[in-house]
Structures are given as C-alpha cells and as structure tokens.
N, C-alpha and C positions, 0 to 999 in steps of 0.2 A: 349261571353257567349254561352254555348251550353246546350241543355237540352233534356230530354226524356219526356215522357208523364207528369209526375208530378215532378220529380226531376230536378232542374236547378242548374248549376254549373257556377262558374266564377273564373278567375285568379286574382291574386293580381293587375295586370295592369287594368283589367276590373273594379275592386273595386275602385281603385284610380280614374279612369275616371268617374265612376258613382258618387262617392263622390264629385268630383270637380264640376259636373253638378248639384249637390243637389238632386240626385235621390234616395239616400239611406235614408230610414225612421229610421231604427235602426239597431244595430248590436246585434246578439245573440251569446253568448259564451256557448257552451254545454260541460259539464264535462261528460266524458265517462269512463266506467269501464276500468281499465288498466292504469289510471293516465295520460290521455291526454285530450285535448280539441279540439273541432272543432268550426270554426267560420262560422256563417251564416249572410247574409245581407238581411234585409227585404226591398224590393222595394214596390212600391204601389201595383203592381199586383201579385207579387210572392216573394218567399224567395230563395236565392241562397247560396249554400255551396261553400266555398273557396277551390280551388284546388292548389296543389303545382306545381312546374315546371315539374313534371313527369306526370301530368294529374290525380293524385290520390287525394283523399280528404286530405287536409292539416291537419296534426296532430301537434297541438301546445303542447309544453312540460309544459308550465306554464303561469301564467298571465304576468310574466315578458317577456316571449317570445312574447305574444300577444302585449304588450306595445311596444316592439321593432318593431314589424311588423307594427303597426299602426302609428309609427313615420313617415312613408312615406306618410300618408294621409294628405291632405291639412288642415291646421288649420283654414282657413277662408272660408270653403265651404259654398255656399248659403244654407239657410234652406231648408230642404226637404218639398215637397208639398204632404204629404201623409195624407190620411183621415182614 
C-alpha cells in the first residue's frame, strides 16, 4: 500500500492479502459519472482505493466486472475485527 496525507491506495494483490488476513471490514463500490465504478476497501484505521496495474485508480465497467475481480478473493477469509 502507498498513501499520501489522506488518500490511501492498494493493489489487487494488497487487497487479496488483507482479505486473507481478515483485515478488510467492508468493500465500498462507488458509482461515478461517466458510467464506471471504483472500489474502496475499509480497513479498521483507513479506507483504501484500488489501483490498476498501471498505478491509476481502477475503473470498473460494471458490477459483473467487479464480481469477476472479486472471484480472486478468498471465500473463507477470517472475519474482520473492525469496530
């Protein structure tokens, strides 16, 4: 993960690792003008925006695109310990 003062970003590999460790509290899918979505993962202390392999905010085309992307996440990750 890399971050600036307030914005924090992560790659898909980071997200898979954090999900496997049970550190993701929730996922937030934001619908933006122009017909695309961005994905953010809420951790206990911060919220991270998902980056693509070029280091840019990943723009998802549809909820089906998101579902395909999330198929790489572990199905049996431990429950997140977020309050």
